Structure formats: C-alpha cells, structure tokens
C-alpha positions, 0 to 999 in steps of 0.5 A, spaced: 500 500 500 505 504 501 509 503 495 503 504 491 501 511 494 508 513 493 508 511 486 502 515 485 505 521 488 511 521 484 506 520 478 502 526 480 508 530 481 511 528 474 504 530 471 504 537 475 511 539 473 511 537 465 509 543 462 514 547 466 519 542 464 517 541 457 517 548 455 524 549 459 527 544 455 524 547 448 527 554 450 534 551 451 534 547 445 532 553 441 537 557 444 542 552 442 540 552 435 540 560 435 547 560 438 550 556 433 547 561 428 549 568 431 555 565 436 552 568 442 553 563 448 553 569 453 545 568 452 545 561 452 549 561 459 544 567 462 537 563 460 540 556 463 541 560 470 534 563 469 530 557 467 534 553 473 532 558 478 525 558 476 525 550 477 528 551 484 522 556 486 517 550 484 514 546 489 517 541 489 523 544 485 525 541 478 532 540 478 537 541 472 538 534 471 530 533 471 530 539 466 535 536 461 533 529 462 538 526 457 545 525 461 549 526 455 545 533 454 546 535 461 554 533 461 555 537 455 552 543 458 555 543 465 561 542 461 560 548 457 556 553 461 558 551 469 556 557 472 549 556 471 549 549 475 553 552 480 549 559 482 542 558 480 541 557 488 545 563 490 544 568 485 538 571 482 537 572 475 537 579 472 531 578 467 526 572 465 528 567 460 524 569 454 528 576 454 534 572 452 530 568 446 528 575 444 535 578 444 537 572 440 532 573 435 533 580 434 541 579 433 539 573 428 534 578 424 536 585 425 533 590 429 529 593 424 525 587 421 520 588 426 515 584 422 519 578 422 521 578 429 514 578 431 512 573 427 518 568 429 516 569 436 509 567 435 512 561 431 516 559 437 510 561 442 506 556 438 510 550 439 510 552 447 503 550 446 500 556 451 493 553 451 496 548 455 500 552 460 503 559 460 509 557 464 515 561 461 511 564 456 510 571 455 503 574 452 506 581 449 511 584 445 513 591 445 516 596 440 519 602 442 523 607 437 523 615 436 519 618 430 522 624 429 526 622 423 527 616 419 531 610 420 530 610 427 533 604 431 527 599 434 528 596 441 524 590 443 521 588 450 517 582 452 512 581 458 514 577 464 515 570 462 515 567 469 512 560 471 505 561 473 503 563 480 504 570 483 511 569 487 515 567 481 513 574 477 514 578 484 521 575 485 523 577 477 520 584 477 524 586 484 530 583 481 529 586 474 528 593 478 534 592 482 539 590 477 537 590 470 531 595 468 533 602 466 534 607 472 528 611 470 524 605 468 525 602 474 523 608 479 516 608 475 515 601 477 517 601 484 512 607 485 507 602 485 510 595 486 509 590 489 502 593 492 499 596 486 498 602 490 502 609 489 507 610 494 505 616 498 513 618 499 516 617 492 514 618 485 518 616 480 513 616 474 515 619 468 512 621 461 514 619 454 516 624 449 510 625 444 515 623 438 517 616 441 513 610 439 511 605 444 507 600 441 505 593 444 502 587 440 499 580 443 503 574 441 497 570 442 492 573 437 496 577 433 493 584 435 496 590 437 494 592 444 493 599 447 497 600 454 494 598 460 492 603 466 498 601 469 503 603 463 499 610 463 500 611 470 507 609 470 509 612 463 504 617 461 502 613 455 495 615 453 489 609 454 482 608 455 483 602 459 481 601 466 485 595 468 491 595 472 496 590 471 501 588 475 506 593 475 513 591 472 509 585 468 508 589 461 512 589 455 513 596 455 518 596 461 523 592 457 522 595 451 523 602 454 529 600 458 532 598 452 531 605 448 533 609 454 539 605 455 541 607 448 538 613 447 540 618 452 537 624 449 530 621 450 531 618 457 533 625 459 526 628 456 522 623 460 526 624 467 522 624 473 519 631 475 515 630 481 517 633 488 517 626 491 523 624 487 530 624 489 536 620 489 535 619 497 528 617 496 529 612 490 535 609 494 530 608 500 525 605 495 530 600 492 532 598 499 525 596 501 524 592 495 531 589 496 528 587 503 521 585 501 525 580 496 530 577 502 524 576 506 520 572 501 526 568 499 526 566 506 519 566 508 517 561 503 522 556 504 525 555 497 531 552 500 534 558 496 540 562 499 541 569 496 548 571 497 546 578 495 548 578 487 545 578 481 547 573 476 552 576 470 552 572 464 559 569 462 
C-alpha cells in the first residue's frame, strides 16, 4: 500500500511539473540552435541560470538534471556553461528567460525587421503550446523607437515570462528593478510595486516624449494592444483602459529600458519631475524592495540562499 501511494505521488508530481519542464527544455534547445547561428553563448549561459532558478522556486523544485533529462545533454552543458549549475541557488537572475530568446532573435534578424521578429516569436510561442500552460511564456511584445526622423533604431521588450503563480513574477520584477531595468524605468515601477498602490513618499513616474513610439502587440492573437492603466500611470502613455496590471509585468518596461539605455537624449526628456523624487528617496525605495525580496526568499522556504548578487552572464 505504501509503495503504491508513493508511486502515485511521484506520478502526480511528474504530471504537475511537465509543462514547466517541457517548455524549459524547448527554450534551451532553441537557444542552442540560435547560438550556433549568431555565436552568442553569453545568452545561452544567462537563460540556463534563469530557467534553473525558476525550477528551484517550484514546489517541489525541478532540478537541472530533471530539466535536461538526457545525461549526455546535461554533461555537455555543465561542461560548457558551469556557472549556471553552480549559482542558480545563490544568485538571482537579472531578467526572465524569454528576454534572452528575444535578444537572440533580434541579433539573428536585425533590429529593424520588426515584422519578422514578431512573427518568429509567435512561431516559437506556438510550439510552447500556451493553451496548455503559460509557464515561461510571455503574452506581449513591445516596440519602442523615436519618430522624429527616419531610420530610427527599434528596441524590443517582452512581458514577464515567469512560471505561473504570483511569487515567481514578484521575485523577477524586484530583481529586474534592482539590477537590470533602466534607472528611470525602474523608479516608475517601484512607485507602485509590489502593492499596486502609489507610494505616498516617492514618485518616480515619468512621461514619454510625444515623438517616441511605444507600441505593444499580443503574441497570442496577433493584435496590437493599447497600454494598460498601469503603463499610463507609470509612463504617461495615453489609454482608455481601466485595468491595472501588475506593475513591472508589461512589455513596455523592457522595451523602454532598452531605448533609454541607448538613447540618452530621450531618457533625459522623460526624467522624473515630481517633488517626491530624489536620489535619497529612490535609494530608500530600492532598499525596501531589496528587503521585501530577502524576506520572501526566506519566508517561503525555497531552500534558496541569496548571497546578495545578481547573476552576470559569462
């Protein structure tokens, strides 16, 4: 009887974890294939760490050995990319896995090929079978570029592609605010994160200049998407929408980050202007976000010992 119950629990575990495992393996396979074409192994290194970290957060956890089910593949990747295997239990990723896929496809196709980039991502997401599981699957892509003259460079971002459930997404948004997103963009997110209410002591919201396009597209039904109320609150984007999404979840955040990191003039035009913004106030908010992140990692007993560092891709 005991053996049969144990076998039943193991079968239920495998069924529950299969969508995450299969999506994780498909993304790794795709990144290895793309890396052979563009010779960008740093992005493979980064996605491995990010996926292994999210596997660690699952209950029960999913190990790298379980994701990379073939010994030959596991041994080869551990030899080529040793750091993700060593550090997924102690360092936080800077962004979610699909952002690495996006970067690889942009490198392959060229950043001005907007239609081709969106089409390639939609094909890949179809292979991930989003109707069955949304684990590691983003719903939206955003394109940002200046429009005040011709041939402006385009910058992309995808919505947060964390595993299902609110806490992995919350971990990733906090980590991205602290380590990856542009300073002004992260400040706008932290004005409302994590409780969806505006901080009464800090206002890092910004207003995107009129000559900047920031356009989102649905990756599942091929339609353009107007900004949600959250993006309007953070970035001054025009919308009639009333729905408030999780602040930091939207593709606009990553897309504007990439634009600002490469366009200093646009960033300065969008800088925060509220009297409730200062470097000192921002530092206090950053410390609150970092403290919340530490407490969550301890409180939920993830068996994750954060050493305070964010993973640097090799």
